[in-house]
Each structure stands twice: as C-alpha cells, then as structure tokens.
C-alpha positions in Angstrom: 18.8 17.6 25.0 16.7 16.1 22.3 14.1 13.4 23.0 14.4 11.2 20.0 11.9 8.7 18.6 13.9 6.5 16.2 12.4 3.5 14.5 14.8 0.8 13.3 14.1 -2.5 11.6 16.7 -5.0 12.8 15.8 -7.5 10.2 16.5 -5.0 7.4 20.2 -4.4 8.0 22.0 -1.1 7.6 21.2 0.1 11.1 23.5 3.2 10.9 21.8 4.2 7.7 18.3 3.8 9.3 19.4 6.0 12.2 20.8 8.6 9.9 17.7 8.6 7.8 15.4 9.1 10.9 17.5 12.0 12.2 17.7 13.6 8.7 14.0 13.5 8.3 13.4 14.9 11.8 15.7 17.8 11.0 14.1 18.5 7.6 10.6 18.5 9.1 11.6 20.7 12.0 11.2 18.2 14.8 14.9 18.8 15.6 15.6 22.5 15.4 19.0 24.2 14.8 21.1 24.1 17.9 19.4 21.1 19.5 21.9 18.9 21.2 21.7 15.2 20.5 22.4 12.5 23.0 25.9 11.3 23.4 26.6 8.4 21.0 27.0 6.0 24.0 23.7 7.0 25.5 21.8 6.7 22.2 23.4 3.4 21.5 22.1 2.1 24.9 18.6 3.4 24.3 18.5 1.8 20.8 20.3 -1.4 22.0 22.9 -1.1 19.2 26.7 -0.8 19.3 28.1 2.7 19.9 30.0 2.4 16.6 26.7 2.3 14.7 25.5 5.6 16.3 28.9 7.2 15.7 28.7 6.2 12.0 25.3 7.7 11.7 26.4 10.9 13.4 29.5 11.2 11.2 27.4 10.7 8.0 25.1 13.6 9.0 28.1 15.8 10.0 29.5 15.2 6.5 26.2 16.1 4.9 25.9 19.3 6.9 22.9 18.3 9.0 24.9 18.1 12.3 28.0 19.8 13.7 30.3 18.2 16.3 32.7 20.1 18.5 35.0 18.8 21.3 33.4 19.6 24.6 30.1 20.8 23.0 28.8 17.4 21.8 26.8 16.9 18.6 24.2 19.5 17.6 21.8 20.2 14.8 23.5 22.5 12.4 22.2 26.0 11.7 19.7 25.9 8.8 21.8 27.9 6.2 24.5 25.2 6.3 22.1 22.8 4.8 21.7 24.9 1.7 18.7 26.3 -0.2 17.9 23.3 -2.4 16.2 21.3 0.4 14.3 24.4 1.7 13.1 25.3 -1.8 11.8 21.7 -2.3 9.7 21.7 0.8 6.5 23.4 -0.6 6.4 21.0 -3.5 6.8 18.0 -1.2 4.1 19.3 1.1 1.8 19.9 -1.9 2.3 16.3 -3.0 1.7 14.9 0.5 -1.9 13.7 0.0 -1.0 11.7 -3.1 2.6 10.5 -2.7 4.7 8.9 0.0 4.0 6.4 2.8 0.5 5.2 3.2 -1.2 2.8 5.7 -1.2 0.3 2.8 2.5 0.7 2.0 4.7 -2.4 2.4 8.0 -2.4 4.2 10.3 -1.4 1.3 13.3 -2.2 3.3 12.4 -5.9 2.8 12.4 -5.6 -1.0 14.3 -8.7 -2.2 17.1 -6.8 -3.9 19.5 -9.7 -4.5 16.9 -12.0 -6.0 15.5 -9.1 -8.1 18.9 -8.2 -9.3 19.6 -11.8 -10.2 16.4 -11.7 -12.4 17.4 -8.5 -14.1 20.9 -9.8 -14.7 19.5 -13.0 -16.2 17.3 -10.9 -18.6 20.2 -8.6 -19.6 22.6 -11.5 -20.2 20.3 -14.0 -21.9 17.7 -12.2 -23.8 18.1 -11.3 -27.5 18.5 -7.6 -28.2 15.3 -7.6 -30.3 13.1 -8.2 -27.3 14.0 -4.7 -26.0 12.2 -3.1 -28.9 8.6 -1.9 -28.7 6.6 -4.9 -27.6 3.0 -6.1 -27.4 1.2 -3.3 -25.6 -0.7 -6.0 -23.7 2.5 -7.2 -22.2 5.3 -9.7 -23.0 4.1 -13.2 -23.5 6.5 -14.7 -21.0 5.1 -12.7 -18.2 1.5 -13.3 -19.1 2.3 -17.0 -19.2 3.8 -17.0 -15.7 1.1 -14.7 -14.3 -1.7 -16.9 -15.7 -0.2 -19.9 -14.0 0.3 -18.0 -10.7 -3.2 -16.6 -10.6 -4.7 -20.0 -11.3 -2.6 -21.6 -8.6 -2.8 -18.9 -5.9 -6.0 -16.9 -6.6 -8.1 -19.7 -8.1 -8.6 -17.5 -11.2 -9.9 -18.8 -14.5 -7.5 -17.0 -16.8 -5.5 -17.6 -20.0 -2.5 -15.5 -21.1 -4.6 -14.1 -23.9 -7.0 -12.6 -21.4 -4.3 -10.8 -19.5 -3.0 -7.3 -20.1 0.0 -6.0 -18.3 -0.5 -2.5 -16.9 1.2 0.0 -14.7 -0.6 -1.0 -11.5 -4.2 -1.4 -10.4 -4.9 2.3 -10.8 -4.1 2.2 -14.5 -5.8 -1.2 -15.0 -9.1 0.2 -13.6 -8.7 3.4 -15.6 -8.3 1.4 -18.8 -11.2 -0.9 -18.0 -13.5 2.0 -17.2 -12.4 3.8 -20.4 -13.5 0.7 -22.4 -16.8 0.3 -20.5 -17.7 4.0 -21.0 -17.2 3.6 -24.7 -19.8 0.8 -24.7 -22.2 2.1 -22.1 -23.6 5.6 -22.2 -23.8 7.3 -18.8 -22.0 4.4 -17.0 -23.2 4.2 -13.4 -20.5 2.5 -11.2 -21.4 1.2 -7.7 -18.5 1.7 -5.3 -18.0 0.6 -1.7 -18.8 3.1 1.0 -16.3 3.7 2.6 -13.7 3.1 -0.1 -10.2 4.1 -1.2 -10.8 7.8 -1.6 -7.6 8.1 -3.7 -9.3 6.1 -6.4 -12.4 8.5 -6.6 -10.8 11.1 -8.8 -9.4 8.4 -11.1 -12.8 6.7 -11.4 -14.6 10.0 -12.1 -11.9 11.1 -14.6 -12.6 7.8 -16.5 -16.2 9.0 -17.0 -18.1 7.0 -14.4 -20.9 8.2 -12.3 -20.2 6.9 -8.8 -23.0 5.4 -6.8 -22.2 4.6 -3.1 -23.2 1.2 -1.6 -22.7 0.6 2.1 -20.2 -1.9 3.5 -21.0 -3.8 6.8 -19.3 -6.8 8.6 -20.3 -9.1 5.7 -18.8 -6.8 3.1 -20.5 -5.1 0.2 -24.3 -4.9 0.6 -25.6 -6.6 -2.5 -29.3 -6.1 -1.4 -28.7 -2.4 -1.4 -26.9 -2.7 -4.8 -30.0 -4.1 -6.5 -31.9 -0.8 -5.9 -29.2 1.4 -7.3 -29.7 0.8 -11.0 -26.0 0.6 -11.9 -24.2 -1.0 -14.9 -21.0 -2.0 -13.0 -19.6 -2.4 -9.6 -16.1 -2.0 -8.1 -15.3 -4.2 -5.1 -12.4 -5.4 -2.9 -13.9 -8.7 -1.9 -10.8 -10.5 -0.5 -10.0 -7.7 2.0 -12.1 -4.6 1.8 -10.4 -1.2 2.0 -10.6 0.4 4.5 -12.7 -1.7 6.8 -10.7 -4.9 6.4 -13.7 -7.2 6.1 -14.1 -10.0 3.6 -17.1 -10.5 1.3 -19.1 -13.3 2.8 -19.9 -16.4 0.8 -23.6 -15.5 0.6 -22.8 -12.0 -0.6 -20.3 -13.4 -3.2 -23.1 -15.6 -4.6 -25.6 -12.8 -4.6 -23.2 -10.5 -6.4 -22.6 -13.1 -9.1 -26.4 -13.5 -9.4 -26.8 -9.7 -9.8 -24.2 -9.6 -12.6 -25.9 -12.4 -14.5 -29.4 -11.0 -14.1 -28.6 -7.4 -14.9 -25.9 -8.1 -17.5 -23.6 -6.2 -15.2 -19.8 -6.1 -14.9 -17.8 -6.6 -11.7 -14.5 -4.9 -11.4 -12.4 -6.8 -8.7 -9.6 -4.9 -7.0 -7.3 -7.7 -5.7 -4.8 -5.3 -4.2 -3.5 -7.3 -1.2 -5.2 -10.7 -1.3 -2.0 -12.7 -0.9 -1.5 -11.4 2.7 -4.1 -13.4 4.6 -2.7 -14.6 8.0 -5.4 -16.8 9.6 -6.0 -19.1 6.6 -5.4 -19.4 2.9 -6.6 -16.4 0.9 -10.2 -16.6 -0.4 -10.2 -17.3 -4.2 -11.0 -14.3 -6.4 -14.5 -13.6 -7.8 -13.1 -13.9 -11.3 -12.7 -17.6 -10.9 -16.5 -17.9 -10.3 -17.6 -15.9 -13.4 -14.7 -15.1 -15.8 -17.2 -13.8 -18.3 -18.5 -11.2 -15.9 -15.5 -10.1 -13.8 -12.5 -7.9 -14.6 -9.7 -8.8 -12.2 -7.1 -6.1 -11.4 -3.9 -6.9 -9.4 -0.3 -5.8 -9.0 3.0 -6.3 -7.2 2.6 -3.0 -5.4 1.9 -4.5 -1.9 3.9 -7.7 -2.4 7.1 -6.1 -3.7 7.0 -2.3 -4.2 4.6 0.3 -5.6 7.5 2.0 -7.5 7.8 -1.0 -9.8 4.4 0.0 -11.4 3.7 -3.5 -12.6 0.2 -4.9 -12.5 -2.3 -6.9 -14.6 -5.9 -7.0 -15.7 -7.7 -10.3 -16.5 -10.8 -9.7 -18.5 -13.3 -11.5 -20.8 -11.7 -12.0 -24.2 -13.5 -9.1 -26.0 -12.9 -6.6 -23.1 -9.3 -7.8 -22.8 -8.6 -7.0 -26.4 -10.2 -3.6 -26.1 -8.1 -2.9 -23.0 -5.0 -4.0 -24.8 -5.8 -1.7 -27.7 -6.4 1.2 -25.3 -3.1 0.5 -23.6 -1.3 0.7 -26.9 -3.0 4.0 -27.7 -2.1 5.4 -24.3 1.6 4.8 -23.9 2.7 1.7 -25.9 2.9 -0.6 -22.9 5.0 -1.3 -19.8 8.8 -1.4 -19.5 10.0 -4.5 -21.2 13.0 -5.4 -19.0 11.0 -5.2 -15.8 8.4 -7.5 -17.3 10.9 -10.1 -18.2 12.5 -9.8 -14.8 9.2 -10.4 -13.1 8.6 -13.4 -15.3 11.9 -14.8 -14.2 11.2 -13.9 -10.6 7.9 -15.8 -10.7 9.4 -18.8 -12.6 12.3 -19.4 -10.3 10.2 -19.2 -7.1 11.5 -15.9 -5.8 8.1 -14.3 -5.7 6.6 -17.2 -3.6 9.5 -17.3 -1.3 9.3 -13.5 -0.7 5.6 -13.7 0.0 6.0 -16.5 2.5 8.6 -14.5 4.4 6.6 -11.3 4.4 3.4 -13.1 5.5 5.2 -14.3 8.6 6.6 -10.9 9.3 3.5 -8.9 8.7 1.5 -11.3 10.9 3.9 -10.7 13.7 3.6 -6.9 13.3 -0.2 -7.0 13.1 -0.4 -9.2 16.2 1.9 -6.8 18.1 -0.2 -3.8 17.0 -3.5 -5.4 18.0 -2.1 -6.5 21.4 -0.8 -3.0 22.0 -4.1 -1.3 21.2 -6.0 -3.7 23.4 -3.6 -3.0 26.3 -3.2 0.8 26.0 -6.3 2.0 24.1 -9.0 -0.5 25.2 -11.7 1.9 24.1 -10.6 1.5 20.5 -11.8 -1.6 18.6 -9.7 -3.2 15.8 -12.0 -4.3 13.0 -11.6 -6.7 10.1 -9.9 -10.0 9.3 -6.2 -10.9 10.0 -4.9 -9.8 6.6 -3.2 -7.1 4.6 -1.0 -4.2 5.6 -3.4 -2.0 7.5 -5.8 -2.2 10.4 -9.1 -0.4 10.8 -9.7 1.1 14.2 -13.2 2.0 15.3 -13.0 5.1 17.6 -15.5 5.7 20.4 -18.4 8.0 19.6 -17.4 11.7 19.7 -13.7 11.1 19.2 -12.0 13.4 16.6 -10.2 11.4 13.9 -7.6 14.2 13.3 -6.8 14.3 17.1 -5.7 10.7 16.7 -4.0 11.0 13.3 -1.7 13.9 14.2 0.0 12.3 17.2 0.1 8.9 15.4 2.0 10.3 12.5 4.4 12.2 14.8 5.3 8.9 16.4 6.0 7.4 13.0 2.8 5.4 12.6 1.3 5.7 9.1 -2.3 6.7 9.7 -5.3 8.1 7.7 -8.7 9.3 8.8 -11.7 7.3 7.5 -13.9 10.3 7.1 -12.5 11.2 3.7 -13.1 7.7 2.4 -16.8 7.9 3.1 -19.3 9.1 0.5 -22.0 9.3 3.2 -21.3 10.2 6.9 -20.3 7.6 9.4 -18.8 7.0 12.8 -15.3 8.1 13.6 -12.5 5.6 12.6 -8.9 5.6 11.4 -6.7 3.4 9.3 -3.2 2.6 10.5 -0.4 0.7 8.7 1.5 -1.9 10.5 3.8 -3.1 7.7 6.5 -0.6 8.6 6.1 -0.9 12.4 8.6 -3.4 13.9 6.8 -5.7 16.3 9.1 -4.7 19.2 8.1 -1.1 18.8 4.3 -1.5 18.7 3.7 -1.2 22.4 6.0 1.8 22.8 4.3 3.7 19.9 0.7 3.0 21.0 1.6 3.8 24.6 3.1 7.1 23.4 0.0 7.7 21.4 -2.2 7.3 24.5 0.0 9.8 26.4 -0.1 12.4 23.6 -3.8 12.1 23.2 -4.5 12.4 26.9 -4.0 16.1 26.8 -6.2 16.7 23.8 -9.9 17.4 23.7 -11.3 14.5 21.6 -15.0 14.4 22.4 
C-alpha cells in the first residue's frame, strides 16, 4: 500500500484536480511505481479530510488518462508504464535538463491564487473597448497607459520619484537588468559591477553575458557592506535593499545613506532589484532607493512575485538619458512587450485589482511564513531562521558541519521548494538553505518539517 504525501490548498478550490495532479507527478517521477496499490478512496478521503467523492473523482480522472487502473476486488493501482505512452517518457530528459533553470523555486508565488476572474475581466475590457490600431507595433518602451498607472503606483507604494517618460516596460527584472547593463557597458569600458555575496546565482550568467565583470561584496545582518564596497573600485552596484536574496535581511538606514554617498562621490550607478518588496509583513515596505537619488539609481521591478512569473511583465525606472537608451535597446532587441497584456495590467492597476490581490496575499503568505517558522523552531531547533518577516522565502542557517544537500533532498521529496545557499556564494561561507513557504499551506507546515526531521535523522550530515 502506498504511503502518500499529498499537499492541497483548501483556499484554492479544485481539490480533486489538486489530488490528481499530486498523484500524477508522483507517478511520473517514480515515487509511485507500476503496480503500487493506492489507498481506498474512503481511507484517503479520511486522511486528507475531504469528501470521498472528491477522491473518487481524482482517481477516475487518472484512470481515464491511463495513469491508474481500477479493478473490482483488486482496488486502484498504478498502471504499467507502457500504458502511459512514450511521449511523457521521451520528454523526461529534457525536463530534467531544464530543472536548474525552470520550474518551482523558493521564490515562486502560489500560482493557484492567481486572480483569474479579475485578470480575465481586465483582458475582456481591453478586447472590447480598445481601438484595433492599439494592437499594432507600439512604443518599445511600453504603452503609455501602463506607464502612467505604474508611475502612480510606484510613487504611492514604493516612494519612487518616477515619471512615465522614465519608465520602460520589459519582460521581467532579468530583461530589465540585461538591458540596463547593455547600455552601461556601451558607456563604460570594462564595467566592474559589485554584486551581493551571497546573491541570486541564477542572475550571474545573465550579468556576465551582459559584459560586466562581477566583484563580490559581503552581506551581513545590516545588508550590503558599503565600507567593503569602497575598496573595490567598481563603476556600478546591484543590490536588493528591501529584502536581500537569499539572506532575507534589509539594508539598514545607515547603509542606505552610505550607498547613496558612494554613488555621488564616485559617479557610480546603483541598480536596484525590487523583486518582492511589496510582501513585507511586520510593517509597511521600506521605500526604494530610487526615491532617494533618482539621478543615480536604476529601479527594476515586475509582477512575477505578486501575480505570476509567466506573465513576463516588468519595468525599469531610470534617469532620463539612460531610460531613453534602454528604450532604444529594447526596440532593437524585440520591439517591445505584448500589447494586450500591458493594457490589461494597466486596467488591473487602475481598477484596484492589483492592490486587492496584494492585500489578500500578504495575509496568506504571512500565515504560511509564521507556520513554517514555528514548525522549524519546534522540530528543528538547531536550525535558525534568518531575515525579516517578508517575501516568499526563508533563509535557514544550518549548524556547522551540516551538509546542505542532505537537507535539500528530503525537503524536496516532501514537497518543500528548497535550494542550497552554497551555489549563491562567490566566496565560501557557512552551510545554509533557502526554502519557499508561498506554496506550503499553513496547516501542513508542521507535518512537513516533522517529516523532514525524521528523514534527516538517518543521514550523516556532519
């Protein structure tokens, strides 16, 4: 009989679909092997605290798809592998190869909470009210309606000092940083870019491809070490001041002032990655650096954490001359972002849908973070949670001698999005891991962390 670990989000709806999805993935990844007998629908319903009809619906869906077989007297079993066809098997190597770059990450939001109805209303509004001509090639810097709405939003929520003319709509923070660095490398020979250490290691290839020489600067409990920066001889710096990734610390007021002093004294440029600043739980979010020195800071943000990464909608706010160069570079690259989605986001902002969604998700993510922190304190007291109450991920300091991978493997098996911190460091450091709580329902946190403790107890981790 299979021992199932199924995560469901009761706030999301579609419980049968969630159960079917969990079982489908377990079969595809080999956690449920051919011939494995599944619990009776009544037993699984009791375990999950759902109605039996919901489990029956999930089983019937997978039987119809060929993942399960059901026979009278024999119960429900995982179907032999050939009955699932060769297409899924052939696709596995490609999916595995893409694993490090695509798919769920500790910073991924709960996509089941995407506001489908409100977004659909915005898209419908665009399609039924906008003149056909607006669907032609547009301004590569972004449609004016969206830049107007974003400028107002960033001034109100992020304390930015921004005008629509200084905004460029891009395909997410990654593209915004790429374009900004492309422009800077055209102006500065041998651009030396200071980066936080540790940092988002997925950005490192992007930054190097843009032509920057990366110079690591340490991060401590006060954030980016500006004193160490002064000795590095760099032209620009990339920081995540509102909620540093991965450590979760916030740049202290003294460091913020010192960084702005450095930029003024050295004629330097600050690139500000504002990736999840809206999700601060213990207080209002700290205003962005760009609001302090709009002539020195390039602010990059997106809706990837607030709504969904797949929308590929973001923005760059830059000084006027840099903004124009970034806009020109965007036009030369791919002629701009999808127009309909830009108008839809403008409507979503204007009608209050974005603010309402953020309020709802702040409450939910706070509950989930609190549950995770409590569970770690109870079941893994030797592990320390670091960073402010914010974002979608938590940074866990492991005791000296612990193996990051020995923690990551069991965590992922239990459905917890987790990454080792080692690859994010440009210089060696103590063991730590990053775990995502956005997809972990609060009522499952204790069960998952307790299960993690049990699985790790049999491993050599020191």
